[in-house]
N, C-alpha and C positions, 0 to 999 in steps of 0.2 A: 245670736239672733235676738233682735229687739222687736217688740210689738207695742204699739200705743194702747194706753188704757183710757177709759172715759174721762179721767181727771187731767189728762195731758202728761201724766207720767208714763213710764215704759216698763213693761215686764221684760227682763233680760235674762238670757241663758248664755253662759260663756263656757267653752271647753278649752282648756289650756294644755297643750302637749309640749313639753320641754325636751331638748336633746339629751339632757342628763338629769339625774335626780338632784333635788334641792332639799335643804333642811328648813327653809322658810320662804314665804312669799310676801311681796309687798302689794298692798291694795291702795288705790287712790281714786277719788271721784274724778270725773272728767274735768279737764281744763276748758273753760268756756270761751276764752279769749279768741280762738280761731273763728268763732261764730260772729264776732263783732259786737257793735254797740247794743243790739237788742238784748244781749245776754248779760250786760253789765249789771251788777247788783244781785244777780241770782247766786244762790249757794247750793250747788248740787249735792245730793245725798242719796246714797244707796241704803235702803232699809229692807227689813225682812231678809237679810243676807243669809243664804244657806251655802255651805261650802263643803266639798269633800276632796280628799287627796287620795288617789289610788283606791277609791271606793270607801274610804274611811271618813267618818264625819270629822269636821274641823270646826272648832268654836270660834266665831267672830264676835268679839265683845259687843254686847247690846244688840247684836245682829245688824249693826249699822256701820257705814263708812262715810264720814263727812270730812275727813282729812286723811293724810297719808298714814298708813297703818302697816306695821310689819307683824306677820303671823308666823309663829314658830310651829312647825309640823312635828307630830309625835314620832313619825317615821319618815325617812326620806322618800320623796315621791317625784315623779315626772309627769303625772297626769292629774289635773285638777278640774273640778266642775264648780261653777258658781251660778246661783240663781238668786235674783233680787229684783226689787222694785226701784227704779231710778227716777227720782223726783227733782223738781226745781231746775230742769234743763230746757224748759219750753217757753217760748215767747210768741206772742201773736205776730203774724207777718203783716207789716205795715209798709206801704199800702197794699192791700190785697182784698179779696172777697171776704165777707164775714165768715168767721170760723177757721180761716186758714192760719196755720201755726208752723213754726220751725222749732226743731229740737237739736241740741248738740249731744252726740253720743260718742263715747270712746270706751275701750275696755277698762274694767275695774282692776284687773290684774296688771300691775306695773312691773317693770324689771328691765331685762336686757333690751335696750332700744333697737337692737338689730333683729329681734324675733319678728316673724311675719304673721300678719293677722288677716283673716277673712271676715268681713263685716256684712251682715245681712239684716234686713228689716222686712217684717211681714205684717200685713193688715189691710183691710179693705179701704181704710181712710188714707193710706200712704200714697203720695203722688210721685215723689222724686227723692233722690239723695244727691248730695254733693260732697266732694272731698276737698275741704278748704286748705289742707296742708300740702296738696300736690301743686306742682308748678304749672302756671299757665291756665288759661280758661279751658282749653281742651282737656287738660289733666283733671281739673276740678269738676268738670262734668263727667261723673264717673258711674252713673247708674247702669246696671246690667240686669237682665231678667225682665219679667213682666209683673205689673201690679196684679195681685197683692204681694208678690215675693220679689223684692229687689235686693241686690248686693252690689258692693263696690267692685268695679272691674279689677281683676287681679288681686294680688295680696298687697297689703300696706305694711311697711315697717312699723313696729310698735310705736316708735317715736313720732310717726305721722298718722297713726290710726285714729282719725277723727272724721266723723261724718255729720252732715247737717241733713236732717230729715224734714221734708215738707209734707205736711199732712193736715187733715181737717179734724178739728175738735168736734165731738158729737153734739148734736142739738139736745138741749135738756128739756 
């Protein structure tokens, strides 16, 4: 679940349930290329990262993920929870009305590309989501639900779990 914040970053909660226990987990910031030119030059970073594995706290160095990072778990686990602030993933939508923006979001937990992901966005300023990694225009138009709670239709394989969120930046 991702929710836009006043500064254009997103508050994100991830719940990862794996089919079997693992001894480590790979974390990586979103790849922005599926969003196209508006995102060129941005360097996504997850900050204030909190992580637990089977309800036990896990230390994420500096509480930040700005590049691929492998985290060793103290005990094997198959259930992880991550909470973090995702920044530098937002670009103003051009041309569009003043304040309209787009953001690229994908899971921080990386790993088996065949795992399936459910992606949701919540917030009164959210208008739509797209799935740029799906084939065809009809597949990329993937919003289900109603504002302020949208989700991508169906599950996305982790290797294609990228959404573009259309939302309004708040007036200051």
